[in-house]
N, C-alpha and C positions, 0 to 999 in steps of 0.2 A: 453520345445520340442523348438528347433530354434522359435525365428519370433514366439513368445508369449510374453507374457506379465503374468509370475505368481504373483500371490496373495495371499498373505499365510496372516491368521489371527487367534490368540488366544486371551486368557483371562490369567494373570497375576494380581496377588494381589490386584483382582478386578476391573483391567483397562484393556479395551480390544487393542488389538497392529494388527494394519493395515503394512504389508508390501509390498509395490512392486519392486518386481527383472525384470532390462529391459537388455537386451540381443540380438544380433544380430538383433535386429530395424526391420532392411530394408534389411535382407540378403536373402528375396525369392520376392523383390521388387527392383532387381537393378539402375529402371530408375529412383527411386528419392533418390539412394543414391549418384546422382549426384549434388544433389541439397544442403550437405549438409555440414557444414562449415567447421572448424578446429574442431578438436576435444574439444580445448580449448576456444572456440565461444559455441558449443552446450551443452558445460557444464556450458558456461558460465545463457547461455540462459532457460537452467534445475535449475539453484539454481536461478535464478530471478523469475521464475512460481512457486517453491516454498517455495522463500520468500513471496510473494503476498499471498497465499494461508494461513500458516503460519499467517499474516495482517488478513485476517477475523477471525483466530481461535483461538484467546490467549487461550482458556479452551481447545487446542487439541499441545499434542510434538507433537516435527519433529526433524530428521534427516536428512540426509545431506551424501552419501555415495558414493566414488567414488576412485576404484584401491585401495580398502580395507584400505581409510584413510577416516577420519569424516570430509564433511568440512560445517557443521552447525551442531548445536545440540540446536534446545531450548523446554527449559523445559513446563507443562502443569501452564496457573497462573489461581491462585484459583480467581480472578475478572476481569472476559472475556470485564468486559464495563466501567471503568477506571482505577482503578490503573495499573490493571490487563497488561489492551490495553496498557496505555501506556508502561511501562514497558518490555511490547512485539514489540515495535516499534522503544523502543531503543536500547531492542537487538539485530535493524533487521541495524536502519535505522544510529544506532550512539550514541553511550552514549552523544555527545550536545545535539542531541533531546530532551531529557525528563524537561530539568529546562530552554529548552527556546519554551517553546511548551504551547500555549493556548486550556483551556478545551471547547469543540461546544458540547451540546446541545442541540437543537430547534428543533420544531413544528408544520408547515403550512398544514389543514387539516390533510390528510392521508397520509402528508409526513413525516418523521424522518431525520433528519440530527443529525450525532454525529458524532465522531474524534478530528482530536485533531492535526492545523495548529501553523507553525512558527511566531515566531515577523516577523516584519520587519527590526527590523536589522540580522536576522539567514534569510540565502536564498545562492542559489546557482545563478552557469552559467547556467545552461540547466534546464532542466524539467525535469528529470533519478527522482528524490527525489521527485513528485508527484505521490499518488496512490490512484485512488478510484474505489472505491466498489457501488454496488449496487443492493440491496437485499441478500451480499455477495459477489458475484462476481465482479472480482474487470474487471475495462472496464480502457480503452482511449477515451473516451468518448470528441468530440468538445464540446459541451454544457458546463459539467458541468468544464472542460478544460477555457472554456473564463469565465468563471459567476469567477473561481478563479483567471484568473488576473484580470476582472473587482473588484475584490475587493480589489486587492495589488495596483493598477492601479496606484494611487494618492503615493505611501508609498515609491516605489519600483523600480530602477533606469530602464531605457529602456530593458536591456542587464541582469538583473540579476531574478530570480522567486523565486516564495514561497517555502520552504517543508513542505509538510501538506499529513494526513491521515486523508480523510477522507466517511463516511458509510453512504450511503442514503437510510430506507429504508420504500419500499410503498407497497398497494397491488400488486402481482402476473399482477393482470388486467391491472394494472394502468401500465404497459411498460414492449416493445418488445423488446427481448429480440435477435430475429433471425431478425436483418436488416442484421450484417454481416459477410459474411465467417467465419470468428474467431474469433466471438462473443466479438468481444472487444469493439464494438460503442449498445449503447442501442437507442430506443425511444419513448416516454416519449407524455401520450395522453395530460397531461395541463405543455406543458414545460414553460410556464410560470411560475406555481408555483414554482418548481425546480430551476429555476433559481432563483428568486426572494428571493426565500425560501436560497439558498444559497449564492447569494450574504449581503443582508442584516442580516441573517448571522454571516458573516465576517467580515465584515464590523462595528456590534456591539461589538461586540467581540474584534475585534484592534480595538476601543478604548477610549472600556473599561480595558485594557493594554498598554493605552498609554503613559502611564510613567516609564516604563517595558524597560530594553532593554536587547538585551540579553549576557549572560554571555563571549561568547567567545569576542565582543564587547567589554564589559572592563577587561578584559587580553589583553589586544592588547594595551588599555589604559593606563590603566596599569604599563604597557611591555613602553613604550614612555616614561614616565618618570624616571624610573633607569638608576640610570647613565653606 
């Protein structure tokens, strides 16, 4: 019915499929309608949410359809921890991400940091390509963003930003997820441990891969020597 979100689930070939169909979301609440942007802008926001969920769960297949057109289709990965996660991230962040990133997997006390971070020579002009997750929840936390910036501080120009997809896992009792209305920020019981783990792990991994240069940089240098 109008202004409702029907959810359909079925089991096909031993796998569960979940379909969420949204129609006339603000039909009964016109006061909210005036806050909506253009259809294209709203669709881009929806796509961003789906992509972040897909990064957090590479073991789950995702597809996004709008006006009978499929804008995103991602198959489930069999190895959600390492190469499967790398493949899922590359499908979302671009094919250049896989050969230009380094693997992270370190633990301090009860906090684990995993994921992939771009080489210092593989960077962007904005922070849009920095994706941070806490216990599978996508966040835009100031503490984590600041730690990521500090780890690359001596390696990047001031106006450039690293590309990364980092996953923090900890005891749910050690993190408060209700400090932001949109659940975009979190508060850790011991922020020092989290920041120290993130900065230390990134600097160690970047130092170990100091001899590597991004493939895009290498291709650009080779192109400069071509007649």
